[in-house]
C-alpha angles and dihedrals in degrees: 000000000000119000129186097217140036124204114214119211090242137115134202133201112274103238088210093057098074128212121353115211136164128197107226141161118243136194127196134184110248116250092238089064096068102081097041092049093045089049090051091050094048094046095080096046134086117260091254092055094045092064092056094053108098101149136035112244111231098177093100089057091045090052091051090050090050088059105039104021105031095163093065116092118220118195107182131067087195124045114255119198096202122117089210090058109060117204098199132044127188138167088233133020107269119217102280094205090060089045088052089059090057091049090049091054089048093052090048090054092056088067108019101165122108090239090059097051095097090047088054093049092049091048093048091052093046091051095048090212090187090068093068109125134189120237125208114233137174105225122208101223092195097048112142148140130219125242119231089273098044103266115150113250110191120206106272096242092055091072085074106022102049095050089048091054092048093045090054089056092049091051091051091060124099110268123283108267134194130160090357095303122115130208119193125205134213131195120254125205109239135202113266088237091063091075093207145058134261143209129191133196113244140217090043122246120246134225123184127209131184116250115219102170111094095219090049090048089059089057101036108017125226092322135035124211119219120196129210141162137204116243128204118194121196117202139170114230142168135212124217115269092002117119091202123091120223137217113211121199112201122189129195144139128271115201123209128215113257111203126354116355111251100227094182113115097008129094102197133014121205118230117198109210133187115188136193090203121045119253090229126045134162092258094052113117110270123198096180128091114308124264109092115103110124123107095253130142141204122206134041133267116258085228086067110088087215093057116118135219111251118217124220129172131220129195143173110266107210090194096058094024090228139109107252137175108263110257085012103098125107092293096030127126096237088059091048096055093045095245095117092077090058096052121081113255105278093226092052093046090051093052096052112010095154091065087073093055093087092037131276132183092005088304137107123195153110143219117253115240119231126199088240089069094072132246121358125198093227123068126228126252143021129262120238100257094055093039090054093052094047092046091050091048091053092041091058087072090059093065133141097018095047134040130184116275115251116269122267115243128220121255111245093217115109105267106195120086124223109276128237096194131051115253117234121250115246116259109230116235111172121062092352125140122232088250093055092050093047090050091053092046092050091050091052092051089057091045091052089052094050091047092049091052090050090048089051091054092054091047091053091052092050090052091045089234093306118138117270098232116175137176118218116202105192139180098196134032088224094063089039090057092044092055092047089052090048092053092048092050098042096054100029093246102146095100094049104051113135102166128038114192158227088162102000134041115183137180129184112198126175092260106024139031114210125192127175119190110200123204133162115263092221119159093356088077097046120112116281115254128026126318092252100040133032117217117266119244112269125023096006092051090046091051091048090050091048094051093050091042091055091048093052094045092050093048092048094047092047090049093051090048092050091047094048092221139092116258114213102187140016123212114205128193103207133161114257124256093266090066093063107078092205120041090222089064095060106113097192096102094045091052091049092051090048093052090048090051086055090050098256136121115225137217123193130204131177129229119262114279133206134203103276104241095311131115112220110183092196099052130057118238094204122140106268096189093113090056092046093050095045090050093049093049091050092047089050092055090051090054087058088058099260109147137164094214109203113250110224124229097213098103116199093357087084120048116245094226094050119155116212111207127181132185127210137168119222105206137169125181122232087238091068127107095280095040087224117120123219130192116173124156112213133196123199125195136197103194122188111254092013111130094211136033110258135214144181143187129204088267093059123087094200144020115279132194114274097251090053090051091053093050091050092056096056116107096000114157120204111254120236092249089064098051100106131063093242093052090050093047091052091046092053091048092052092046093049092047094049092046094048088051090062089055097055114127095024128086107259135179111201115205121199135182118226101202096044101042113023094085088068097026102046094183087076093069114100096253091049098054117107120188095230105018139073129206123201118203112316092329126114122286110260131190110268091231089067087074093049137330091235098045123123131175134210124190116201125204122187135198091263106139091001095290093144118040128255113244148186135200107245110250121176113322103305106014134087138205141195124247132173123219147088116295138188142184112267097250138097102237102061132144094164127084135173129220127201134180132211126260111284116258091240091061107081097163115122120252087235094057116123138205104177101052136006119262132203109249130208089275090057091249130128116252141170131177112198092150096061121091108238122206137188123187111247123243106248110205116215118191111192117209132185099031128140095219142359094255090059094047090052092060091050091048088053088050089058091044090056089050088068090063098076111164098215086069123075093224137021116287122249088231135025110282097256093052092044090054089049092049091054093065088078089072088071097043100048132060090227140015095241141005126280096249098032126078118218114290111286095025116150094218101078136041115248113274132211121333138172127243108271 
């Protein structure tokens, strides 16, 4: 349904409300502490590592506080030793002697070895930790400056403090209520890096499913209970060129583990705990320096409505071969402050976490579910109608200081690009005769055939008339046959088959020859390491990857030699990451590296999966292997450079010979699975008249076809001269400048991604943006036209970590809908636009569906759908730079919106095509698509983690 307005879940200060202040207590580290603490931290490191230590990491202390003192608010991820920059905030002054115990435990963790114990004691005495004192302060909660171009720059501490104040007000409200059912919310202690505040519904909601597997029935009975909670995140944000700060309210679902916690594939699991007795008291054992003896407490009672959930993490310790509280082992901080005795045993909690949901041992809590743990009976996400009601309920607590932002209005420019493929005709369902249905089906079969022929033409162009020769490494003949069928249907090959297995399928069409050589994957897909011991992270893991990589490369080269032809892509049927009990055993990255060594790109797909012994009435348990195989084949063609690039409908507003250029940084931290860092800037180019998408890195002297770029990115290790932030910033600046130089003289739109690139291109942060200037690295800002008279720039920002607001299309008084389009604020001085897509075709759930309470449907019956995955399109922010007027920038923003509607994808892309293709390069530079403890961006199962100021 088309709507003319969107309502963001965002709030702005009411100019008529006046000042907004809060009386708080603050605590800062003295300036004189900096060098002694740095010296202690460096003392246990090698000389090479000492030189790289510039700041003292305080995250371990913040994590400890999150567990044992959840009502304290920490604002820094790195320790500042500046009396003007407090580190802790509180409504009241917490007992400083108990706080000193936490600081002592943290100092000890900076140099934990036995040899460093005396250094720790000397440092602790020098600092006189017990002298820390709270200071009363009246905090201006709207304090901010303006950037050179008028963008709001809030005081740094407000990113944590203001959301905390507002979240307290939300928690103090009467419960959320709809259709006579009530849902109450509690505060949750969050990581300082989250730069926001969080509330969570408690007690958790329940959803029951039937158990049909006999073994599962022995454990759970005839029914299994799945637990879940609603989560509200409060965050402070800004928008480019706007002098007004924003408060975003984000809502989602957090699911809880039901039954034993599956530890396989995860490193740490979060436990949310609410206690009647504090974890830390004055009479708790204390292994730090003497001085604590008063009967003082940290933490709040769970009978207090303001009491917060503490968050602790537990993990498998391979050294002790036990599940332990993180930081709670023999040398851990939890043990040092005496809190470990007040926590339940980690291994017991992991075996039966749901027994604490109703309260046990003076403690209430649950273990957070992660998608790596397998299937869950509750789906993720909320639909817009329920999201709207929950957001408006929470937003009522922000009055009178904050009011909702004005609605966004739809752009009147035509939004749909010209299509390459013919759309199918709808198949009638109601009141249709069999003849009418058969006629529609027959028409669609002809349309599918015509579209496949067209797709084959584009594939032949991308390959420059070379053969499409592929290797298929399969585990099951079922999935092998599904991929063959997908290839045949995708490129209209059925009438041209000239070889039919079992090892070779071949088709010769007038414009393209396709050959698929099928072989069993065999031992190449086995877990890395030996059968009895997985490789350890680090050198063992790297060696195991190298061994499998060499085996894959040798087999692929031998196969190509035997066949006497060049293979361009390998399709691999491989179990998903959740099937490998230890992450270091997953062979996917090694197989990808081996294929690249043999000169081939690779596309993976997983076997069909079924609901594991559960009966979910809301979700089908049909075999989805056909869908998986079709998606894998389509992704494989895209890796070869085949693209149906959307053709805009903006006529002369967009030059015919326009270059689309996107930048991306492929980066991997040294703390990753391989312990080998990577930092590679990448540029991707769609050039008019070019048969294939192109790419380059700083090491390349010219543009190369996209598949060649992907192969070049595999296995790269960051050189030593790119180990510091300054070196990387300079490298990005040089790469961007050199790349832009190659575009001089031709119309070019440069597309950048804020979250990926701004840490090494600071100009991309909100305060750095200038409407007609560009700044590379730490150099001066220059007019964009200096880099080309026809150069224009777009900066994209996604909803990652709630950096753009959630939204709904207003529908009646308490409902919300979904609508695709390009949107803009209703003002005349705008550089910022927003793009939304429609609901995916695979999501048939109604926008009115609920998970928190029942609703009355159109048949006047109660219904609720917790099992269904809910999905709302994100609000993609597009900031246009280098345009002569707002009308011109709107046409170019529409061009980028249309570039999200690529026809060779089933649904709209999250990013414009050129940026999407650039982002995909990370799949070749990284061992895995996302971190072990983090779900994919946008997941509803974890709170947002650290983020930078915009």
